[in-house]
C-alpha positions in Angstrom: 9.9 -1.1 6.0 9.5 2.2 4.2 11.9 5.0 3.5 11.4 8.4 1.8 13.9 10.1 -0.5 13.8 13.3 -2.5 13.3 12.2 -6.2 15.5 14.8 -7.7 18.6 14.5 -5.5 18.1 11.1 -3.7 18.5 12.9 -0.3 16.9 10.9 2.5 13.8 12.6 3.9 13.2 9.8 6.5 14.9 6.5 7.1 13.5 3.0 7.6 10.1 3.0 9.2 8.2 -0.2 10.1 4.7 0.0 8.5 3.3 -2.4 11.1 5.1 -4.4 13.8 2.8 -7.4 13.4 3.1 -7.7 9.6 5.8 -10.1 8.4 6.0 -9.5 4.6 4.9 -7.3 1.7 5.2 -9.0 -1.7 2.9 -6.7 -3.7 4.3 -3.4 -4.9 2.9 -0.2 -3.3 0.8 2.2 -5.2 -0.2 5.9 -4.8 -3.5 7.7 -5.2 -4.9 11.0 -4.0 -1.9 12.0 -1.9 -1.7 8.6 -0.1 0.5 5.5 -0.5 -1.1 2.1 -0.2 0.8 -1.1 0.8 -0.9 -4.5 0.6 0.6 -7.1 3.0 0.7 -10.9 2.4 -1.7 -11.1 5.3 -4.3 -9.2 3.2 -4.1 -5.9 5.0 -3.9 -2.7 3.0 -2.1 0.0 4.9 -2.8 3.6 4.0 0.3 5.8 4.5 0.5 9.6 4.3 2.6 10.8 1.4 5.2 13.5 2.2 8.0 14.3 4.6 6.5 12.7 7.7 5.8 9.0 8.0 2.4 8.3 9.3 0.1 5.2 8.8 -3.4 6.7 8.4 -5.4 3.4 8.3 -5.5 -0.3 7.8 -8.1 -2.2 5.7 -8.2 -6.0 6.2 -9.3 -8.5 3.5 -8.8 -11.4 5.9 -7.0 -13.5 3.3 -3.5 -14.0 1.9 -2.5 -11.6 -0.9 0.7 -11.8 -2.9 -0.1 -10.1 -6.2 0.3 -6.4 -6.9 -3.1 -4.8 -7.4 -3.9 -3.6 -10.9 -5.3 -0.2 -11.8 -7.5 -0.2 -14.9 -10.3 2.1 -16.2 -10.8 3.9 -12.9 -10.9 0.6 -10.9 -8.5 -1.0 -8.4 -8.4 -4.8 -8.9 -7.1 -6.9 -6.0 -6.6 -10.7 -6.1 -6.5 -12.7 -2.9 -6.0 -16.5 -2.5 -9.7 -17.2 -3.4 -11.3 -13.9 -4.4 -11.1 -11.1 -7.0 -12.1 -7.6 -5.9 -12.9 -4.6 -8.1 -13.1 -1.3 -6.3 -14.4 1.7 -8.2 -16.0 5.0 -7.5 -19.7 5.0 -8.2 -21.5 8.0 -9.8 
């Protein structure tokens, strides 16, 4: 579930929204980048969510493997650990 509140006042922008009806759990903390929020489920699906006053799931990227660790951001890379793999995602020049 996801909710949105105004940072300064705590006023609710939108209440509980289910990210995906088929997803059971999210253990990893969400992260934000470039106006989007990313949420990695235990099933290994990364959901791309629109940041702002309207809840909208923009996409879903599967890794097809269990993920329970929060991704790390280091030196311009996103590092994701699954049950058997380690991914490094970076912008190439």
